[in-house]
TORKOL-785085 format. One record per residue (C-alpha): residue number from 1; residue in three letters; x, y negated, z negated. Coordinates in pm, whole numbers, plus 50000, padded with zeros to 5 digits. Example, Ala and Ser with C-alpha at 12.3 -4.5 7.8 and 13.67 -1.06 7.14 Angstrom:
2
@pos:1	code:Ala	xx:51230	yy:50450	zz:49220;
@pos:2	code:Ser	xx:51367	yy:50106	zz:49286;
// end
This chain:
337
@pos:1	code:Met	xx:43402	yy:46618	zz:43825;
@pos:2	code:Lys	xx:43585	yy:46766	zz:44079;
@pos:3	code:His	xx:43781	yy:47127	zz:44124;
@pos:4	code:Val	xx:44099	yy:47172	zz:44267;
@pos:5	code:Asn	xx:44113	yy:47503	zz:44425;
@pos:6	code:Lys	xx:44392	yy:47699	zz:44315;
@pos:7	code:Gln	xx:44665	yy:47831	zz:44639;
@pos:8	code:Met	xx:44568	yy:48176	zz:44758;
@pos:9	code:Gly	xx:44889	yy:48397	zz:44804;
@pos:10	code:Ile	xx:44955	yy:48599	zz:45147;
@pos:11	code:Ser	xx:44772	yy:48959	zz:45066;
@pos:12	code:Leu	xx:44948	yy:49267	zz:45121;
@pos:13	code:Val	xx:44773	yy:49374	zz:45461;
@pos:14	code:Glu	xx:44836	yy:48982	zz:45616;
@pos:15	code:Ile	xx:45185	yy:49119	zz:45554;
@pos:16	code:Leu	xx:45216	yy:49467	zz:45719;
@pos:17	code:Val	xx:45013	yy:49298	zz:46000;
@pos:18	code:Ala	xx:45258	yy:49022	zz:46032;
@pos:19	code:Leu	xx:45573	yy:49315	zz:46001;
@pos:20	code:Val	xx:45426	yy:49502	zz:46263;
@pos:21	code:Ile	xx:45370	yy:49236	zz:46521;
@pos:22	code:Ser	xx:45778	yy:49162	zz:46469;
@pos:23	code:Leu	xx:45832	yy:49467	zz:46514;
@pos:24	code:Phe	xx:45647	yy:49504	zz:46829;
@pos:25	code:Leu	xx:45846	yy:49168	zz:46922;
@pos:26	code:Leu	xx:46189	yy:49308	zz:46825;
@pos:27	code:Gly	xx:46174	yy:49591	zz:47002;
@pos:28	code:Gly	xx:46085	yy:49397	zz:47307;
@pos:29	code:Ile	xx:46390	yy:49166	zz:47269;
@pos:30	code:Val	xx:46598	yy:49464	zz:47197;
@pos:31	code:Gln	xx:46493	yy:49663	zz:47505;
@pos:32	code:Val	xx:46546	yy:49349	zz:47732;
@pos:33	code:Tyr	xx:46935	yy:49306	zz:47569;
@pos:34	code:Val	xx:46983	yy:49667	zz:47624;
@pos:35	code:Gly	xx:46807	yy:49713	zz:47982;
@pos:36	code:Asn	xx:47046	yy:49385	zz:48037;
@pos:37	code:Lys	xx:47361	yy:49530	zz:47948;
@pos:38	code:Val	xx:47341	yy:49855	zz:48097;
@pos:39	code:Thr	xx:47287	yy:49662	zz:48381;
@pos:40	code:Phe	xx:47553	yy:49430	zz:48327;
@pos:41	code:Lys	xx:47801	yy:49691	zz:48282;
@pos:42	code:Phe	xx:47632	yy:49897	zz:48632;
@pos:43	code:Thr	xx:47732	yy:49554	zz:48782;
@pos:44	code:Asn	xx:48060	yy:49503	zz:48664;
@pos:45	code:Ala	xx:48186	yy:49851	zz:48746;
@pos:46	code:Leu	xx:48047	yy:49853	zz:49074;
@pos:47	code:Ala	xx:48264	yy:49526	zz:49151;
@pos:48	code:Glu	xx:48537	yy:49651	zz:48977;
@pos:49	code:Val	xx:48538	yy:49967	zz:49200;
@pos:50	code:Gln	xx:48493	yy:49856	zz:49514;
@pos:51	code:Glu	xx:48713	yy:49534	zz:49478;
@pos:52	code:Asn	xx:49018	yy:49809	zz:49416;
@pos:53	code:Gly	xx:48904	yy:50028	zz:49680;
@pos:54	code:Arg	xx:48913	yy:49757	zz:49921;
@pos:55	code:Phe	xx:49226	yy:49594	zz:49795;
@pos:56	code:Ala	xx:49415	yy:49979	zz:49786;
@pos:57	code:Val	xx:49301	yy:50031	zz:50173;
@pos:58	code:Asp	xx:49377	yy:49668	zz:50277;
@pos:59	code:Met	xx:49759	yy:49682	zz:50099;
@pos:60	code:Met	xx:49820	yy:50050	zz:50282;
@pos:61	code:Ser	xx:49683	yy:49928	zz:50659;
@pos:62	code:Gln	xx:49890	yy:49643	zz:50628;
@pos:63	code:Asp	xx:50188	yy:49848	zz:50556;
@pos:64	code:Leu	xx:50099	yy:50170	zz:50811;
@pos:65	code:Arg	xx:50053	yy:49890	zz:51124;
@pos:66	code:Met	xx:50477	yy:49850	zz:51048;
@pos:67	code:Ala	xx:50561	yy:50196	zz:51025;
@pos:68	code:Gly	xx:50809	yy:50241	zz:51307;
@pos:69	code:Glu	xx:50839	yy:49874	zz:51371;
@pos:70	code:Trp	xx:51187	yy:49859	zz:51475;
@pos:71	code:Gly	xx:51192	yy:49500	zz:51647;
@pos:72	code:Cys	xx:51261	yy:49509	zz:52052;
@pos:73	code:Ile	xx:51504	yy:49836	zz:52058;
@pos:74	code:Asn	xx:51370	yy:50147	zz:52182;
@pos:75	code:Phe	xx:51449	yy:50384	zz:51900;
@pos:76	code:Asp	xx:51401	yy:50758	zz:51883;
@pos:77	code:Pro	xx:51502	yy:50918	zz:51532;
@pos:78	code:Ser	xx:51651	yy:51234	zz:51778;
@pos:79	code:Asp	xx:51908	yy:51002	zz:51957;
@pos:80	code:Thr	xx:52023	yy:50772	zz:51732;
@pos:81	code:Ser	xx:52309	yy:50630	zz:51960;
@pos:82	code:Asn	xx:52194	yy:50322	zz:51995;
@pos:83	code:Val	xx:52192	yy:50257	zz:51619;
@pos:84	code:Asn	xx:52467	yy:50229	zz:51440;
@pos:85	code:Asn	xx:52396	yy:50318	zz:51084;
@pos:86	code:Thr	xx:52645	yy:50132	zz:50820;
@pos:87	code:Leu	xx:52475	yy:50271	zz:50511;
@pos:88	code:Gly	xx:52666	yy:50615	zz:50476;
@pos:89	code:Gly	xx:52806	yy:50629	zz:50083;
@pos:90	code:Thr	xx:52650	yy:50293	zz:49971;
@pos:91	code:Thr	xx:52673	yy:50236	zz:49589;
@pos:92	code:Val	xx:52351	yy:50060	zz:49561;
@pos:93	code:Pro	xx:52165	yy:50178	zz:49269;
@pos:94	code:Thr	xx:51823	yy:50112	zz:49444;
@pos:95	code:Tyr	xx:51896	yy:50325	zz:49739;
@pos:96	code:Asp	xx:51797	yy:50644	zz:49814;
@pos:97	code:Pro	xx:51983	yy:50774	zz:50113;
@pos:98	code:Asp	xx:51711	yy:51056	zz:50143;
@pos:99	code:Leu	xx:51374	yy:50836	zz:50106;
@pos:100	code:His	xx:51534	yy:50529	zz:50294;
@pos:101	code:Asp	xx:51739	yy:50665	zz:50584;
@pos:102	code:Phe	xx:51569	yy:50500	zz:50871;
@pos:103	code:Asp	xx:51787	yy:50661	zz:51171;
@pos:104	code:Asn	xx:51768	yy:51051	zz:51091;
@pos:105	code:Arg	xx:51377	yy:50989	zz:50886;
@pos:106	code:Asp	xx:51112	yy:50984	zz:51079;
@pos:107	code:Gly	xx:50891	yy:50631	zz:51036;
@pos:108	code:Ile	xx:50588	yy:50814	zz:50863;
@pos:109	code:Glu	xx:50674	yy:51102	zz:50646;
@pos:110	code:Gly	xx:50403	yy:51304	zz:50406;
@pos:111	code:Thr	xx:50340	yy:51581	zz:50135;
@pos:112	code:Glu	xx:49986	yy:51799	zz:50060;
@pos:113	code:Asn	xx:49907	yy:51810	zz:49714;
@pos:114	code:Asp	xx:50193	yy:51666	zz:49513;
@pos:115	code:Gly	xx:50049	yy:51424	zz:49299;
@pos:116	code:Leu	xx:49785	yy:51371	zz:49014;
@pos:117	code:Asn	xx:49452	yy:51529	zz:49044;
@pos:118	code:Gly	xx:49567	yy:51709	zz:49400;
@pos:119	code:Ser	xx:49597	yy:51409	zz:49555;
@pos:120	code:Asp	xx:49840	yy:51348	zz:49919;
@pos:121	code:Ser	xx:50178	yy:51101	zz:49896;
@pos:122	code:Leu	xx:50282	yy:50895	zz:50194;
@pos:123	code:Thr	xx:50615	yy:50749	zz:50293;
@pos:124	code:Ile	xx:50623	yy:50457	zz:50550;
@pos:125	code:Arg	xx:50942	yy:50294	zz:50728;
@pos:126	code:Gly	xx:50984	yy:50032	zz:50889;
@pos:127	code:Gly	xx:51059	yy:49655	zz:50994;
@pos:128	code:Lys	xx:50843	yy:49354	zz:50829;
@pos:129	code:Thr	xx:50671	yy:49070	zz:51009;
@pos:130	code:Val	xx:50889	yy:48819	zz:50979;
@pos:131	code:Gln	xx:51202	yy:48820	zz:51193;
@pos:132	code:Ala	xx:51486	yy:48566	zz:51207;
@pos:133	code:Asn	xx:51703	yy:48441	zz:51516;
@pos:134	code:Ile	xx:52092	yy:48491	zz:51562;
@pos:135	code:Val	xx:52176	yy:48119	zz:51623;
@pos:136	code:Ser	xx:52552	yy:47950	zz:51629;
@pos:137	code:Pro	xx:52800	yy:47967	zz:51513;
@pos:138	code:Phe	xx:52811	yy:48359	zz:51696;
@pos:139	code:Arg	xx:53041	yy:48532	zz:51414;
@pos:140	code:Thr	xx:53284	yy:48876	zz:51545;
@pos:141	code:Ala	xx:53195	yy:49192	zz:51486;
@pos:142	code:Ala	xx:53477	yy:49249	zz:51224;
@pos:143	code:Asp	xx:53305	yy:48930	zz:51027;
@pos:144	code:Gln	xx:53083	yy:49098	zz:50780;
@pos:145	code:Ser	xx:52808	yy:48801	zz:50766;
@pos:146	code:Ile	xx:52595	yy:48602	zz:51052;
@pos:147	code:Val	xx:52402	yy:48338	zz:51098;
@pos:148	code:Ser	xx:52021	yy:48289	zz:51142;
@pos:149	code:Thr	xx:51714	yy:48086	zz:51162;
@pos:150	code:Val	xx:51585	yy:48028	zz:50791;
@pos:151	code:Ala	xx:51544	yy:48347	zz:50606;
@pos:152	code:Thr	xx:51412	yy:48273	zz:50282;
@pos:153	code:Ser	xx:51267	yy:48639	zz:50276;
@pos:154	code:Leu	xx:51564	yy:48793	zz:50239;
@pos:155	code:Glu	xx:51821	yy:48892	zz:49912;
@pos:156	code:Ala	xx:52111	yy:49055	zz:49819;
@pos:157	code:Asp	xx:52092	yy:49443	zz:49852;
@pos:158	code:Asp	xx:51794	yy:49412	zz:50149;
@pos:159	code:Ile	xx:51835	yy:49614	zz:50415;
@pos:160	code:Val	xx:51830	yy:49454	zz:50766;
@pos:161	code:Leu	xx:51840	yy:49577	zz:51138;
@pos:162	code:Val	xx:52030	yy:49322	zz:51362;
@pos:163	code:Gln	xx:51923	yy:49419	zz:51717;
@pos:164	code:Arg	xx:51997	yy:49253	zz:52064;
@pos:165	code:Cys	xx:51728	yy:49167	zz:52237;
@pos:166	code:Gly	xx:51837	yy:49126	zz:52618;
@pos:167	code:Ala	xx:51979	yy:49323	zz:52843;
@pos:168	code:Asn	xx:52176	yy:49622	zz:52739;
@pos:169	code:Asp	xx:52573	yy:49557	zz:52773;
@pos:170	code:Leu	xx:52665	yy:49909	zz:52885;
@pos:171	code:Leu	xx:53048	yy:49835	zz:52757;
@pos:172	code:Ile	xx:52870	yy:49834	zz:52418;
@pos:173	code:Ala	xx:52766	yy:50165	zz:52248;
@pos:174	code:Ala	xx:52517	yy:50004	zz:52009;
@pos:175	code:Glu	xx:52222	yy:49795	zz:52074;
@pos:176	code:Ala	xx:52152	yy:49732	zz:51631;
@pos:177	code:Asp	xx:52303	yy:49780	zz:51341;
@pos:178	code:Val	xx:52135	yy:49864	zz:50977;
@pos:179	code:Leu	xx:52312	yy:49680	zz:50730;
@pos:180	code:Arg	xx:52294	yy:49611	zz:50373;
@pos:181	code:Val	xx:52314	yy:49228	zz:50260;
@pos:182	code:Thr	xx:52556	yy:49116	zz:49967;
@pos:183	code:Ser	xx:52433	yy:48748	zz:49982;
@pos:184	code:Val	xx:52234	yy:48466	zz:50123;
@pos:185	code:Asp	xx:52291	yy:48111	zz:50175;
@pos:186	code:His	xx:51967	yy:47951	zz:50268;
@pos:187	code:Ser	xx:52126	yy:47581	zz:50242;
@pos:188	code:Leu	xx:52311	yy:47597	zz:50644;
@pos:189	code:Ser	xx:52205	yy:47293	zz:50877;
@pos:190	code:Ala	xx:51939	yy:47095	zz:50574;
@pos:191	code:Gly	xx:51794	yy:47424	zz:50490;
@pos:192	code:Thr	xx:51689	yy:47563	zz:50850;
@pos:193	code:Gln	xx:51917	yy:47839	zz:50905;
@pos:194	code:Ser	xx:52107	yy:48099	zz:50681;
@pos:195	code:Glu	xx:52436	yy:48257	zz:50652;
@pos:196	code:Ile	xx:52401	yy:48610	zz:50587;
@pos:197	code:Thr	xx:52702	yy:48842	zz:50426;
@pos:198	code:Phe	xx:52678	yy:49199	zz:50473;
@pos:199	code:Ser	xx:52854	yy:49515	zz:50320;
@pos:200	code:Ala	xx:53035	yy:49613	zz:50666;
@pos:201	code:Pro	xx:53146	yy:49506	zz:50981;
@pos:202	code:Lys	xx:52895	yy:49457	zz:51289;
@pos:203	code:Ser	xx:52940	yy:49681	zz:51568;
@pos:204	code:Gln	xx:52963	yy:49364	zz:51811;
@pos:205	code:Gln	xx:52924	yy:49004	zz:51803;
@pos:206	code:Tyr	xx:52529	yy:48917	zz:51867;
@pos:207	code:Gln	xx:52442	yy:48570	zz:52020;
@pos:208	code:Asn	xx:52133	yy:48415	zz:52073;
@pos:209	code:Asp	xx:51974	yy:48699	zz:52257;
@pos:210	code:Ala	xx:51988	yy:48888	zz:51889;
@pos:211	code:Ser	xx:51739	yy:48860	zz:51572;
@pos:212	code:Leu	xx:51722	yy:49046	zz:51270;
@pos:213	code:Ile	xx:51439	yy:49192	zz:51078;
@pos:214	code:Glu	xx:51395	yy:49312	zz:50716;
@pos:215	code:Leu	xx:51362	yy:49701	zz:50695;
@pos:216	code:Gln	xx:51174	yy:49831	zz:50432;
@pos:217	code:Thr	xx:51067	yy:50192	zz:50350;
@pos:218	code:Val	xx:50732	yy:50238	zz:50117;
@pos:219	code:Ala	xx:50600	yy:50484	zz:49933;
@pos:220	code:Tyr	xx:50229	yy:50544	zz:49822;
@pos:221	code:Ser	xx:50162	yy:50815	zz:49546;
@pos:222	code:Ile	xx:49848	yy:50904	zz:49269;
@pos:223	code:Ala	xx:50006	yy:50881	zz:48902;
@pos:224	code:Ala	xx:49915	yy:50811	zz:48543;
@pos:225	code:Gly	xx:49931	yy:50392	zz:48525;
@pos:226	code:Ala	xx:50045	yy:50238	zz:48179;
@pos:227	code:Ser	xx:49664	yy:50264	zz:48050;
@pos:228	code:Gly	xx:49697	yy:50625	zz:48117;
@pos:229	code:Glu	xx:49386	yy:50628	zz:48417;
@pos:230	code:Pro	xx:49471	yy:50727	zz:48741;
@pos:231	code:Ala	xx:49631	yy:50500	zz:48981;
@pos:232	code:Leu	xx:49762	yy:50427	zz:49329;
@pos:233	code:Phe	xx:50131	yy:50376	zz:49297;
@pos:234	code:Arg	xx:50326	yy:50158	zz:49588;
@pos:235	code:Ala	xx:50740	yy:50228	zz:49576;
@pos:236	code:Asp	xx:50950	yy:50021	zz:49765;
@pos:237	code:Phe	xx:51332	yy:49950	zz:49734;
@pos:238	code:Glu	xx:51346	yy:49780	zz:49409;
@pos:239	code:Thr	xx:51024	yy:49898	zz:49184;
@pos:240	code:Asn	xx:50766	yy:50157	zz:49128;
@pos:241	code:Gln	xx:50460	yy:49927	zz:49134;
@pos:242	code:Glu	xx:50119	yy:50061	zz:48977;
@pos:243	code:Leu	xx:49931	yy:49889	zz:49250;
@pos:244	code:Val	xx:49525	yy:49982	zz:49146;
@pos:245	code:Glu	xx:49398	yy:50125	zz:48850;
@pos:246	code:Gly	xx:49131	yy:50373	zz:48880;
@pos:247	code:Val	xx:49253	yy:50564	zz:49205;
@pos:248	code:Glu	xx:49145	yy:50902	zz:49129;
@pos:249	code:Asn	xx:49286	yy:51079	zz:49458;
@pos:250	code:Met	xx:49448	yy:51004	zz:49765;
@pos:251	code:Gln	xx:49388	yy:51218	zz:50051;
@pos:252	code:Ile	xx:49627	yy:51193	zz:50451;
@pos:253	code:Leu	xx:49508	yy:51303	zz:50777;
@pos:254	code:Tyr	xx:49718	yy:51259	zz:51077;
@pos:255	code:Gly	xx:49595	yy:51156	zz:51373;
@pos:256	code:Ile	xx:49815	yy:51389	zz:51633;
@pos:257	code:Asp	xx:49875	yy:51341	zz:52048;
@pos:258	code:Thr	xx:49885	yy:51682	zz:52113;
@pos:259	code:Asp	xx:49886	yy:51625	zz:52496;
@pos:260	code:Thr	xx:50111	yy:51715	zz:52743;
@pos:261	code:Pro	xx:50293	yy:51463	zz:52832;
@pos:262	code:Gly	xx:50120	yy:51267	zz:52565;
@pos:263	code:Asp	xx:49932	yy:50985	zz:52579;
@pos:264	code:Gln	xx:49989	yy:50859	zz:52270;
@pos:265	code:Phe	xx:49567	yy:50884	zz:52165;
@pos:266	code:Pro	xx:49524	yy:51107	zz:51867;
@pos:267	code:Asn	xx:49346	yy:51448	zz:51945;
@pos:268	code:Arg	xx:49236	yy:51524	zz:51649;
@pos:269	code:Tyr	xx:49374	yy:51483	zz:51239;
@pos:270	code:Val	xx:49500	yy:51737	zz:51052;
@pos:271	code:Asp	xx:49665	yy:51726	zz:50707;
@pos:272	code:Ser	xx:50060	yy:51708	zz:50657;
@pos:273	code:Thr	xx:50117	yy:52093	zz:50663;
@pos:274	code:Leu	xx:49970	yy:52116	zz:51024;
@pos:275	code:Val	xx:50195	yy:51845	zz:51086;
@pos:276	code:Gly	xx:50490	yy:52037	zz:50989;
@pos:277	code:Ala	xx:50821	yy:51880	zz:51137;
@pos:278	code:Asn	xx:50675	yy:51648	zz:51434;
@pos:279	code:Phe	xx:50570	yy:51312	zz:51244;
@pos:280	code:Gln	xx:50691	yy:51171	zz:51551;
@pos:281	code:Asn	xx:50318	yy:51287	zz:51720;
@pos:282	code:Val	xx:50177	yy:51117	zz:51465;
@pos:283	code:Val	xx:49986	yy:50812	zz:51612;
@pos:284	code:Ala	xx:49715	yy:50694	zz:51385;
@pos:285	code:Ile	xx:49637	yy:50764	zz:51009;
@pos:286	code:Arg	xx:49300	yy:50817	zz:50796;
@pos:287	code:Val	xx:49325	yy:50741	zz:50489;
@pos:288	code:Met	xx:49071	yy:50828	zz:50199;
@pos:289	code:Leu	xx:49053	yy:50698	zz:49831;
@pos:290	code:Leu	xx:48829	yy:50830	zz:49569;
@pos:291	code:Val	xx:48811	yy:50572	zz:49346;
@pos:292	code:Arg	xx:48631	yy:50543	zz:49000;
@pos:293	code:Ser	xx:48523	yy:50313	zz:48710;
@pos:294	code:Ile	xx:48780	yy:50205	zz:48453;
@pos:295	code:Asp	xx:48508	yy:50305	zz:48177;
@pos:296	code:Asp	xx:48309	yy:50594	zz:48096;
@pos:297	code:Arg	xx:47896	yy:50620	zz:48093;
@pos:298	code:Ile	xx:47843	yy:50402	zz:48329;
@pos:299	code:Thr	xx:47585	yy:50634	zz:48570;
@pos:300	code:Glu	xx:47273	yy:50854	zz:48311;
@pos:301	code:Ala	xx:47433	yy:51133	zz:48443;
@pos:302	code:Pro	xx:47744	yy:51257	zz:48643;
@pos:303	code:Gln	xx:47759	yy:51152	zz:48984;
@pos:304	code:Thr	xx:47756	yy:51378	zz:49277;
@pos:305	code:Tyr	xx:47983	yy:51245	zz:49542;
@pos:306	code:Thr	xx:48120	yy:51399	zz:49930;
@pos:307	code:Trp	xx:48452	yy:51467	zz:49945;
@pos:308	code:Ile	xx:48662	yy:51646	zz:50219;
@pos:309	code:Gly	xx:48494	yy:51802	zz:50501;
@pos:310	code:Gly	xx:48142	yy:51711	zz:50373;
@pos:311	code:Ala	xx:48214	yy:51849	zz:50009;
@pos:312	code:Gln	xx:47961	yy:51756	zz:49781;
@pos:313	code:Ile	xx:48166	yy:51736	zz:49423;
@pos:314	code:Leu	xx:47981	yy:51666	zz:49078;
@pos:315	code:Ala	xx:48205	yy:51456	zz:48832;
@pos:316	code:Pro	xx:48316	yy:51541	zz:48519;
@pos:317	code:Asp	xx:48149	yy:51279	zz:48367;
@pos:318	code:Arg	xx:47970	yy:50944	zz:48387;
@pos:319	code:Arg	xx:48196	yy:50713	zz:48583;
@pos:320	code:Leu	xx:48104	yy:50530	zz:48868;
@pos:321	code:Arg	xx:48314	yy:50685	zz:49172;
@pos:322	code:Gln	xx:48290	yy:50560	zz:49555;
@pos:323	code:Val	xx:48510	yy:50686	zz:49849;
@pos:324	code:Phe	xx:48716	yy:50424	zz:50060;
@pos:325	code:Ser	xx:48793	yy:50582	zz:50405;
@pos:326	code:Asn	xx:48972	yy:50356	zz:50737;
@pos:327	code:Thr	xx:49146	yy:50518	zz:51003;
@pos:328	code:Ile	xx:49460	yy:50266	zz:51097;
@pos:329	code:Ala	xx:49640	yy:50310	zz:51452;
@pos:330	code:Leu	xx:50024	yy:50289	zz:51407;
@pos:331	code:Arg	xx:50098	yy:50000	zz:51648;
@pos:332	code:Asn	xx:50412	yy:50079	zz:51771;
@pos:333	code:Arg	xx:50306	yy:50402	zz:51886;
@pos:334	code:Ile	xx:49967	yy:50412	zz:51997;
@pos:335	code:Gly	xx:49872	yy:50386	zz:52348;
@pos:336	code:Ser	xx:49691	yy:50066	zz:52531;
@pos:337	code:Leu	xx:49382	yy:50081	zz:52728;
// end
């Protein structure tokens, strides 16, 4: 007769050994997870900071390169006799005469430490890259309209410069008019021409030696964004747009030409207080942006970053920070080799 062995259970010692082994395995898994999470947060924050910084610098650089763009005419804010400005007394809600005065204010203006965290602000005036040529039928001076090659970007309340690019007629006082658009019809000649109506008459009958360029005023500043984070704002005629979140500070240095006579190359870079009223001498701009991550507790300890004049600044938190700097030549002022 065979005896059946009774099933033996797991002893307490075996359970304790299994638990210890499980704890080691679980601890390793948790450590790997935490390490991967920390690496992911840092990598994500770094990508966020770099993308925001590069986009902000690139956007500002594009606008700065168009500062003082007046097409083919020779424009000097100290002598505006060749420009007929029709915008006086305008009632356009989005038009601020102090901000958008093109023929009395300079193409570049800046203020010092008046923004969030002591940041600077910058105002840029000039034309946009796309121009349209004036075509037949040529409207008389009294006619408040003009026909051009297609100008699809134009819409009501835009400000434009209509300019003569041919030989100057001494019998005509102004070579260009600054006008406000009231309506645009892009349907002429099967959509290849635009009829543009203005709020005031032109100074002359423009013909095929003339062109049209849209003017813009852009102001950059640092302020609190919708989420409460500091942000770079870009204001134009119609909107004050939060452009990039996480831009904590912006400092501007102005490259001025101090030679007599000027050679249109910067001799030194100074802040706006040292430029004073002589922004016409500015031929280059150096932009410095301090961009931080949106999330805190990214770094193990507060960062030290290099700021204006090589100063070493200890951050007040554990956000990731990076300084972006770019020097932009004002192509409408800079000299050529």
